[in-house]
TORNU-959863 format. One record per residue (C-alpha): x, y, z; residue in one letter. Coordinates in steps of 0.25 Angstrom, whole numbers, plus 5000, padded with zeros to 4 digits. Example, Ala and Ser with C-alpha at 12.3 -4.5 7.8 and 13.67 -1.06 7.14 Angstrom:
BEGIN
504949825031A/505549965029S/
END
This chain:
BEGIN
484956624816M/485856584804K/485556664791R/485756604777K/486256734772V/486756864778I/487056984769I/487957094773I/487657224766G/486457284760S/486857354747G/486357304734P/487157174735A/486757134749G/485257164747L/485157094733T/485856974740A/484756984751A/483656984741I/484156864734Y/484456784747C/483156824753A/482356774740R/483156644742A/482556634756N/483956654763L/483356764772S/484656844771P/485056944782L/485657074777V/486557164785F/486357304779E/487657364785G/487957514787I/487457554774Q/486157484771P/485957474756G/487457494753G/488157604745Q/486857624737L/486257694749T/487257814747I/486957814732T/485757904729T/485257864716D/485457724710V/485157734695E/485957614690N/485257504697Y/484357424687P/482857434689G/482757574694F/482657664682P/482457794689D/483557764699G/483357734714I/484057794727M/485057704732G/484457684746P/483057664740E/483657554731M/484357484743M/483057494751D/482357414739K/483457314739F/483257294754R/481757284754K/481857174743Q/482757094751A/481857104763Q/480657074755R/481256934753F/481656914767G/483056974769A/483357034782E/484057164782C/484757214795L/485357364796F/486557314803Q/488057314800T/488857184800V/489957194810E/490757064808K/490556924801V/491156794803D/491156724789I/492256614792L/491256504797E/489856464795Q/488856524798P/489356654795F/489156764806V/488856904805V/488757014816W/487957134815A/487457234826N/488057134836G/487157014831Q/487656884825R/487156834812Y/487456694806E/487356664791S/487656554781E/488056654771T/488456794770I/488356894758I/489257014760I/488757134753S/489457244761T/489757334749G/490857434748A/490957574753S/491557684744A/492857744750R/492557884754L/493458004758L/492858014772G/492258154770L/490958184778N/490458254765A/490658124757E/489658044766K/488658164767E/488658184752L/488758034747M/487658024737G/487458174736N/488658214728G/489658114733V/489657974727S/490557844727A/489957794714C/490057864701A/489257754694T/488157774704C/488157924704D/488857984692G/487558004685F/487158114695F/488358194691Y/487958234677K/488758364672D/489258374687K/490658394692K/491158274701V/492358234708V/492858084709V/493758054721V/494857944719G/495957904710G/495757754707G/495057674696D/493657704702S/493957854703A/494357854688M/493157764684E/492157854692E/492757984687A/492657934672T/491257874675F/490758014681L/491158084668T/489958024661K/489158114670F/489958224677A/490458354669S/491758344677E/492458234686V/493658274695I/494458164701I/495058194714V/496258114718H/497158124730R/498458084723R/499158134710D/498858004702K/497757904701F/497857754706R/496757724695A/497257634683S/497857714672K/496757684662I/495657734672M/496457864675V/496657894660E/495257874657R/494857974668A/495858074665I/495558074650K/494158114653N/493958264651P/492858264662K/493858214673I/494958294680S/495758254692V/496158324705K/497458254710Y/498058254724N/496658294729S/495758254740I/494358284743V/494258354756K/492758384757N/491458374748I/490558494749I/489058474747G/487758434753T/486758324751K/485758414744D/486758484735S/487758374733G/489258404732V/489658544729E/491158534730S/492358464736I/493558504743E/494858454737I/496258454744E/497558444736D/498358344744V/499658414740I/499358564742S/498258534752K/497458644746K/495958624746T/494958664735V/493458664733N/493058594721F/491558604715N/490958474711C/489558394711D/489958264715G/491058174722V/491358034718F/492157954728M/493057844720A/494057804731I/493557664731G/492657574739H/492857484751I/492157354752P/491457334765N/492157204769T/492757244782Q/491957134790I/492357024781F/493757054776N/494456954785K/493756834779N/493356864765L/494256874752T/494357024748L/495057084736D/496157184737E/495057304738S/494357224749G/493157174741Y/492657034744I/493056934734K/491956844728T/492156724720K/492056734705P/490656744700D/490056734714S/489856814727T/490656704735H/491756754744T/492856664749N/491956624761I/490856524757G/489456584761G/489956724760V/489656804748F/489956944744A/489257044734C/489157184730G/490157294732D/490957214743V/491457124732Q/491257204720D/492357304718S/492057334703I/490557364700Y/490057414713K/488557434708Q/487257414715A/486757324704V/488057234704T/488057224719A/486557184718A/486957074708G/488057024717S/487157024729G/486256924721C/487456844718M/487856834732A/486356794736A/486356684726L/487756634730D/487356634744A/486056554741E/486856454733K/487956434744W/486856414755L/486256304746E/487556234745N/487856234759Q/
END
């Protein structure tokens, strides 16, 4: 059976799009992907989403989003989309070996934080390891934290964290930063920030219960390893937008984010829309993702009416 709308991805963007599409009687089908609920499911406490004055756990919040979409008739499948054909109508989506057809597709596959690839990183994510200072900085009041990275986002995260942490140490694998001069100056001038150059994090020591206790740092020149006490580690080595299954046909920017037409969620292919972190390299917040999910649903509804 041909669908009116298929939504790929189930973070705040995808599920908000599902709520709006469902309320417009479009009976959307949502593919939840490998991380149902998106990046918020690895964020423990969400305290900056309007309407939750006491904060809410990330997974619980995404559960509420899902239930709201389902209440209006959205269908959610815990499946990962393997491939898509968006070159001709109807569009075709394959998941779990099944084939689904749709008149429109809303892409909300999000972005994944780049990580170092350590086992401890995965184990301690949300318990002392974070990839989002604006989400989690507040939990490190008067604590000592490490920021890994050397670009603008690392400088920004480090500077932001000084509002809470007593000490912020930037660990960078080279002897100079690739961040813009103004960002570097601002960070280095801050008395709370210090830098370990030519250094890489080899291991993070801690447990889920106690959080992070220390990290192992290797000097890339002398190859000496030192243990370094800290309370938290923030990864600021960038994000990778999850566009692998579309990149042949959609216009992407130089960092791989889907380009949408100004003031809209339209991609370069009519009937295909993109929202949330897969097309937003700037704000990357749950509330902005939800807002763009609403835009995508309204754009899709209008597009269907005009066909």
